[in-house]
Every structure is written in C-alpha cells, then in structure tokens.
ZAMI-237562 format. One record per residue (C-alpha): residue in three letters; x, y, z. Coordinates in steps of 0.1 Angstrom, whole numbers, padded with zeros to 4 digits, always signed. Each point is the difference from the previous one (the first is absolute). Last residue first. Layout:
<recs>
AlaXYZ/...
</recs>
This chain:
<recs>
Val+0030+0018+0043/Glu+0022+0009-0030/Val+0005+0037-0008/Glu-0007+0022-0031/Glu+0012+0036-0003/Glu-0024+0021-0022/Tyr+0007+0031+0021/Glu+0028-0006+0025/Pro-0004-0019+0033/Val+0011+0013+0034/Tyr+0009-0030+0021/Ser-0004-0014+0036/Glu+0014-0031+0016/Val-0013+0000+0035/Gly+0022+0006+0031/Leu-0029+0019+0017/Ala+0015+0033+0010/Glu+0029+0003-0024/Lys-0015-0017-0030/Ile-0033+0018+0004/Lys+0018+0033+0006/His+0022-0004-0031/Ala-0031-0008-0022/Leu-0018+0030+0015/Glu+0028+0024-0007/Thr+0003-0013-0036/Val-0037+0002-0007/Gly-0003+0035+0013/Asn+0032+0014-0016/Pro-0009-0013-0034/Glu-0037+0012+0002/Gly-0025-0025+0012/His-0025-0025-0012/Val+0022-0031+0004/Cys+0022-0017+0026/Tyr+0004-0037-0007/Val+0001-0023+0031/Lys+0013-0036+0005/Lys-0006-0026+0026/Pro-0030+0019+0014/Ala+0002+0006+0038/Lys-0014-0028+0022/Thr-0032-0001+0021/Gly-0010+0031-0020/Ser+0005+0037+0009/Asn+0036+0003-0011/Val-0008+0017-0033/Trp-0025+0021+0019/Asn+0026+0012+0025/Val+0023+0010-0028/Leu-0029+0019-0018/Lys-0012+0017+0031/Thr+0035+0012+0009/Gln+0007+0012-0035/Asp-0032+0020-0003/Gly-0034-0013-0007/His-0019+0014-0030/Ala-0033+0019+0000/Ser+0018+0032+0009/Leu-0016+0022+0027/Ala+0030-0005+0022/Gly+0022+0016-0025/Ile-0017+0034+0002/Ala+0013+0024-0025/Lys+0000+0039+0001/Ile+0000+0027-0026/Glu-0007+0037+0008/Cys-0011+0020-0029/Lys+0024+0020-0022/Val+0005-0022-0030/Gly+0000+0020-0033/Val-0022-0014-0027/Asp+0011-0002-0037/Gln-0029-0010-0022/Gly-0001-0029-0024/Phe-0029-0016+0018/Ile+0021+0001+0032/Lys+0037+0009-0001/Val+0020+0003+0032/Lys+0021+0027+0017/Glu+0018+0000+0033/Ala+0004-0038+0002/Gly+0006-0012+0035/Glu+0003-0038-0001/Tyr-0036-0005+0010/Leu-0010+0024-0028/Arg+0019-0021-0026/Arg-0014-0032+0014/Gly-0036+0012-0001/Leu+0005+0012-0036/Thr+0010-0036-0009/Gly+0033-0009-0015/Asn+0010-0025+0027/Ala-0030-0014+0019/Gln-0015+0019+0029/Tyr-0010-0022+0030/Gly-0030+0013+0020/Val-0011+0027+0023/Ile+0013+0032-0015/Ile-0015+0032+0016/Leu+0000+0031-0022/Thr-0006+0032+0019/Ser-0013+0035-0010/Asn+0009+0033+0014/Ser+0030+0004-0022/Asp-0023-0003-0031/Ser+0020-0012-0031/Leu-0011-0036+0005/Tyr-0036+0012+0002/Arg-0015+0003-0035/Ile+0021-0025-0020/Ala-0002-0024+0030/His-0038+0002+0001/His-0005-0010-0036/Leu+0028-0026+0004/Ile-0018-0016+0029/Arg-0029-0008-0024/Gly+0017-0030-0016/Gly+0035-0006-0014/Asn+0036-0006+0009/Met-0006+0015+0035/Met+0014-0031+0017/Gly-0033-0006+0019/Ser-0022+0009-0029/Gly-0022+0010+0014/Ala-0017+0026+0022/Ile-0004+0010+0037/Val-0006+0037+0002/Val+0000+0018+0034/Lys-0013+0035+0004/Pro+0011+0034+0014/Gly-0016+0031-0014/Lys-0020+0006-0031/Lys-0021-0027-0018/Arg-0001+0008-0037/Asn+0028-0025-0007/Ile-0021-0029+0014/Lys-0028+0008-0026/Lys+0021-0016-0027/Ser-0003-0034+0017/Glu-0038+0002+0001/Glu-0001+0007-0037/Lys+0025-0029-0007/Thr-0024-0024+0018/Tyr+0006-0020+0032/Thr+0008+0027+0025/Met-0004-0015+0035/Lys-0003+0026+0027/Leu+0012-0007+0035/Asn-0010+0027+0026/Pro-0025-0022+0019/Phe+0020-0033+0002/Glu+0001-0031-0022/Phe+0023-0030-0005/Phe-0002-0010+0037/Asp-0037-0010-0003/Asp-0007-0006+0037/Gly-0030-0023+0003/Ala+0013-0018+0032/Lys+0007-0031-0021/His+0022+0020-0023/Leu+0019+0016+0029/Cys+0006-0034+0014/Met+0011-0014-0034/Ala+0024+0029-0004/Lys+0016-0008+0033/Gln+0002-0038-0007/Asp+0015+0003-0035/Tyr-0024+0002-0029/Tyr-0001-0027-0028/Ser-0035-0013+0011/Pro-0012+0036-0006/Phe+0000-0008-0038/Lys-0026+0022-0017/Lys+0011+0031+0019/Tyr+0035-0003-0013/Val-0014-0004-0035/Lys-0020+0032+0003/Thr+0034+0017+0008/Ala+0012-0011-0034/Asp-0027+0020-0018/Ile+0009+0032+0019/Ala+0037-0007-0006/Leu-0006-0004-0037/Pro-0021+0031-0003/Ser+0028+0020+0017/Asp-0004+0034+0015/Leu-0005-0008+0037/Tyr-0004+0035+0012/Ile+0005+0012+0036/Pro-0017+0032+0009/Val+0012+0017+0032/Asn-0016-0005+0034/Pro+0030+0003+0024/Leu+0020-0031+0008/Leu+0006-0018+0034/Asn-0036-0011+0009/Asp+0014-0033+0012/His-0029-0023-0013/Glu-0016+0019-0028/Ile+0029+0021-0014/Leu+0032-0018+0007/Leu-0015-0035+0000/Asn-0019+0006-0033/Leu+0032+0015-0015/Glu+0019-0032+0009/Tyr-0027-0022-0017/Leu-0002+0023-0030/Leu+0038-0001-0003/Glu-0001-0038+0001/Gln-0026-0001-0026/Thr+0020+0022-0023/Arg+0033-0019+0006/Glu-0019-0033-0005/Leu-0010-0001-0036/Ser-0003+0034-0018/Phe+0036+0008+0005/Ala+0003+0034+0015/Pro+0014+0033-0011/Ile-0008+0022+0031/Met-0003+0037-0007/Ile-0005+0024+0029/Thr-0013+0033-0014/Gly+0010+0032+0017/Gly-0010+0019+0032/Lys+0033-0003+0018/Gln-0019-0013+0031/Ile-0016-0028-0021/Gly+0035-0011-0011/Arg+0013+0000+0036/Lys-0030-0020+0013/Leu+0002-0025-0029/Leu+0038-0005+0004/Gly-0002-0004+0038/His-0030-0024-0001/Ile+0017-0022-0026/Ile+0033+0001+0019/Ser-0016-0009+0033/Arg-0019-0029-0016/Arg+0032-0013-0016/Thr+0020+0004+0032/Asp-0026-0021+0018/Ile+0001-0026-0027/Asp+0038-0004-0001/Glu+0022+0018-0025/His+0013-0020-0029/Leu+0034-0016-0006/Arg+0019-0002-0033/Asp+0022-0021-0022/Gly-0024-0027-0010/Tyr-0028+0026-0004/Thr-0012-0013-0034/Ser+0017-0034+0006/Glu-0027-0026-0010/Val+0007-0036+0008/Leu+0003-0030-0023/Leu+0002-0031+0023/Val+0014-0034-0008/Asp-0002-0034+0018/Leu-0027+0011+0023/Glu-0013-0008+0035/Asp-0032+0020+0005/Leu+0002+0038+0003/Asn-0017+0020+0027/Gln-0030+0022-0006/Thr+0002+0038-0005/Asp-0021+0018+0026/Arg-0037+0007-0008/Leu-0009+0032-0019/Ile-0023+0028+0012/Pro+0029+0022+0013/Val+0036-0013-0006/Asn+0019-0010+0031/Glu+0032-0010-0019/Asn+0004+0005-0037/Gly-0012-0024-0026/Ile+0018-0025-0022/Asp-0003+0004-0037/Gly-0002-0031-0023/Ser+0018-0024+0023/Phe+0002-0030-0023/Gly+0008-0032+0018/Ile+0012-0032-0016/Lys-0006-0035+0014/Lys+0013-0032-0016/Gly-0021-0032+0001/Ser-0009-0002-0037/Val-0007+0038-0001/Glu-0013+0016+0032/Val-0007+0037-0002/Glu-0002+0024+0029/Ile-0015+0033-0009/Phe+0003+0033+0018/Ala-0033+0018+0002/Ala-0017+0033-0004/Gly-0038+0002+0004/Phe+0001+0035+0015/Ile+0036+0013-0003/His+0033-0012+0015/Gly-0010-0022+0030/Ala+0014-0030-0020/Asp-0030-0023+0008/Lys+0007-0035-0013/Trp-0010-0014-0035/Val+0005-0038-0004/Ala+0012-0019-0031/Phe+0001-0036-0013/Ile+0017-0013-0031/Asn+0005-0037-0008/Asp-0034-0008-0016/Glu-0006+0036-0009/Ile-0014+0030+0019/Lys-0010-0018+0032/Ile-0010+0024+0027/Lys+0012+0005+0036/Lys-0024+0023+0019/Asn+0019+0024+0022/Tyr-0016+0031-0015/Lys-0029-0006-0023/Val+0002-0002-0038/Gly-0016+0021-0027/Lys+0004-0011-0037/Cys+0007+0026-0026/His-0003-0010-0037/Ser-0031+0022-0007/Ile+0018+0030+0013/Ala+0029-0005-0024/Glu-0025-0002-0029/Ala-0017+0033+0010/Val+0034+0017+0003/Asp+0011-0013-0034/Asn-0033+0012-0015/Glu+0005+0034+0016/Asp+0033+0005-0017/Phe+0037-0008+0007/Leu+0034+0018+0002/Ile-0011+0033-0015/Pro+0026+0022-0016/Thr+0005+0038+0008/Asn-0017+0024-0024/Tyr+0002+0028+0026/Lys-0037+0009+0005/Arg-0019-0029-0015/His+0027-0025+0009/Asn+0002+0014+0036/Tyr-0038-0003+0004/Lys+0000-0036-0014/Met+0029-0010+0023/Ile-0018+0015+0030/Gly-0032-0018-0008/Tyr+0019-0033-0006/Ala+0017+0003+0034/Asp-0034+0007+0017/Glu-0016-0031-0016/Trp+0030-0021+0010/Ile+0000+0012+0036/Leu-0037-0002+0005/Lys-0002-0036-0014/Ala+0031-0010+0020/Phe-0016+0014+0032/Glu-0029-0024+0000/Cys+0021-0030-0008/Thr+0024+0011+0027/Ala-0028-0001+0025/Glu-0006-0037-0009/Thr+0036-0009+0003/Met+0019-0007-0033/Tyr+0001-0027-0027/Ile+0002+0008-0037/Ala-0012-0028-0023/Gly+0015-0007-0034/Thr-0004+0015-0035/Phe+0032+0020-0006/Gly+0003+0011-0036/Glu+0015+0034-0004/Lys-0030+0020+0011/Ile-0004-0021+0031/Leu+0035+0008+0011/Lys-0006+0036-0008/Pro-0031-0002+0023/Ile+0024-0015+0027/Arg+0025+0029-0004/Gly-0013+0020+0030/Ile-0002-0028+0025/His+0030+0004+0024/Asp+0012+0035-0008/Leu-0037+0011-0002/His-0007-0010+0036/Ala-0026-0028+0003/His+0017-0027+0021/Thr+0019-0033-0001/Val-0012-0013-0034/Leu+0005-0035-0013/Val-0002-0004-0038/Phe-0008-0031-0020/Asp+0012-0022-0029/Ile+0025+0024-0016/Asp+0011-0012-0034/Lys-0022+0025-0020/Pro+0016+0029+0019/Asp+0034-0009-0016/Phe+0029+0008+0023/Pro+0022+0031+0006/Phe-0031+0021-0006/Asp+0004+0023-0031/Asp+0004+0036+0008/His-0030+0023+0004/Asn+0003+0002+0038/Arg+0035+0013-0005/Gly-0014+0033-0012/Glu-0016+0009+0033/Asn-0037+0006+0000/Phe-0004+0024+0028/Asn+0031+0019-0011/Ser+0031+0008+0020/Gly+0002-0035+0014/Gln-0022-0030+0005/Phe+0005-0035-0014/Met-0033-0018-0001/Gly-0006-0033+0018/Cys-0003-0036-0008/Asp-0003-0020+0032/Val+0011-0036+0006/Leu+0002-0016-0034/Phe-0005-0035-0012/Arg+0015-0025-0024/Asn-0009-0037+0004/Asn+0010-0036-0006/Ser+0037-0004+0009/Thr-0002+0032+0021/Lys+0006+0036-0009/Val-0007+0028+0024/Leu-0001+0035-0015/His+0002+0030+0024/Cys-0014+0035-0007/Ser+0001+0032+0020/Gly+0003+0031-0023/Thr+0010+0025+0027/Val+0026+0002+0027/Glu+0034-0004-0017/Arg+0029-0024+0004/Asp-0023-0026-0016/Ala-0035+0012+0000/Gly-0008-0020-0031/Cys+0005-0033-0019/Phe+0021-0021+0025/Lys-0001-0036-0014/Ile-0006-0027+0026/Gln+0009-0036-0010/Met-0012-0035+0008/
</recs>
C-alpha cells in the first residue's frame, strides 16, 4: 500500500492525499489551494492522478481547503461515493455553492477562470454520504473507516482507516483547546501511520481566559475610538465562536455597550442554521445553554445582513460598529468592501482571528503592510490591526504533540503535512524529540510505502 502526497505539503492549503492499495485508489480530502486570489491558479492544474481511477473520497471537514476541488474531481470523471459526517454534508453544499457564486462573480467582473459549474456542484452533492461519529463503516471488502471528533469546526473529524489490517490516521485539522460549542478532540487509536496537520506546529496560543480578555479589551477599545471594528471570519466555526463569545460578553456579563454588531455573510448565516440542526454535537456547556432555551448565536444588537442591499446599509450607520464578514483570509467576499472603506481610518480596527495563507490580503495586513490594493485601488493602512491566536480553529504545537501521543501507543510513523515549511519542520522535530517517534516532512507528489 502507498500514500501519495497531493496537496498541503510544506504549505497549508490544498489538502489531498491519495492512498493506493492492490485493489483500490481513494482520496482523503481534495481541497482548494488558497492565496492572493480566491480561485488560485494552481487549482486549474491537472491532478497528480486520474480522477477516473479514484474509487471513493473520505472527507475530514468542510473547509474550502479540504473540499474545494471535489466538484472539479467530478467534472474530470470521478464517479464514486464521498463519505463525511452528517453535518459536513450540509456544510459542503453551502461551501460549494458559495464558491461557485464567488467564481461566477469574479469571472463576470474580472474575467477570471471558473473551476467548476453548478452542474458539477449538484453532482458532487448527490455523491455525498453522511456518517456518524465513532461508527466504523465498511467501505470495501478490506477497507474500514471511522470518523472521530477533531474539535476543529462543527462536524470536523480525523479519520482512522484500516486497510488489510494496517491502520492509517488522517488528522484533517485538529482543533484548539477549550473551544466554545465544540467537544474536545478525541484520542487516537493505535496506528501504524499518522498524517498530522502542522498549521501552528511552530507556535503556542494564549489560553481561554486570556483569549476572552483580549476580545473584550479590543472591542472596548475599538468602540471607545468610535470607528468600525472589522473581523474577517471564516463562515464555519470562527463566526459561530465569535457570536458565542459576544453573547456571553453582552447578555451574560454585560461588559459591552449597546453598539450594532453586523453578521455580514450569507454563508455564515446559513451555516449557523446547521449548528442549530445538530445540537447533539454540542459540548456540555453549550448543551446546557441549549436545553435552557438560550440561543447563544443571537443577542439584541446583532443584525444579520443577508442581502447585498442590507450589506450596503451598514456603511450608512454612523458611530462605532462591529462588522463580522467573510472571507476569513480577505481574499474575497464582503469583508473587502468594508476594508476598502475603513482600513485607512485610524479610528477603526481590524481583528484577525484565523490563519492567513501566504499571498492573501489578510496575511499582508497581518505582516504590517502600509498600503494594499483592493479592487485595483491603492488603500493606505492606518487602522489598528490585532491578531488573536487563541481564536484559531487549529491546535498549537503543544496540543498537536499531546494529541499524537493520545493513544495507548504513539503511532509508529508520523508525516507532518498542512503547514508552512517552518511549521512542519518544527513539529516534526518536536514529535521526534518529545515522543521518540519517526517523523517526516513529505514533498508534494512524494510517494511512500506503508
């Protein structure tokens, strides 16, 4: 049996792993590469395999960099089943339809290419099969798989696959510690090989109390300055986590003044409905609130702006306000329309709450750019820019190392993927040093024997 690394190798986006057995070919994830443009040019390259040869796809979770090229896979001849958790099935439909909508808009306005069309999306949706957490399923005669809670986003899983007696783990993305709403990351089973993400393999996050204090402090300061507080947030999880935290600050602790807070993302609004549909996924605290009738995704001064017309009205509101909008890396979406207006305002604030890939606007701002280009227009950056690491959906180095060692025995061999060169290298060294486990950093298209 062989594993071929087909994406997110020494980089964070484009997750895709090909497993070849004597009888089958299957993928674990098939995500989009993300960079300066929403529809990064590399997404149009040929796959390093023939889609017609793939028997099935196993999906860890619904982020675009893990599922974004599945409709392209369909377009190029894949006809098999796509397995994912039940909530991920719901999210995948939203994510693919939203991605196509953005590509269609960009094509009309800037003549950028489109990766797939609505027929490919509809076909991909028809191939999705929902599975339950912790239920081992038989995929083929000699292939079994189980999805376990990764604590990353709602419905996210790491997948343990058994092929002819050998066990391989695919981390997908592993969640942060003490994340609101979500249950803790489950422990690993005993594995022969583990592929582990390394997004923050070289960093440590703040703890939950520090996180809450930072959120409160930044919002209070931004409101006092009288400007607009922009939060580019991923529509799955970061947005819902923010709403949860804001609910606590406003309704439970009464710590913030009554200023308008806008959720300016149709995708995030639709995704929040999925959260409400699967309360069985909630952690203990969220479940208690839910049973008590507390809708922690809503509070009096929250305004959900679904349509473009509602979104445009935000700019007419004078005085301090909070705008939560996608995309999370600022490489598309409504956040750009707010950024072009408020980045140059010294009274405004940009709060970065998630990973920013190389080449994205969010990354350039995070690294201190004094001038950026948005919609072809030069924009001077004068607003305050802050990042909150503890609001990341990804575990830090300590979390990842502890998780690798969470089974009755550590895996025999670990491959560090889904991280920038320094992140994957640092994590590989740390795993080897702390656990005494063989750990490697694969190259793109490298093939290894299991």
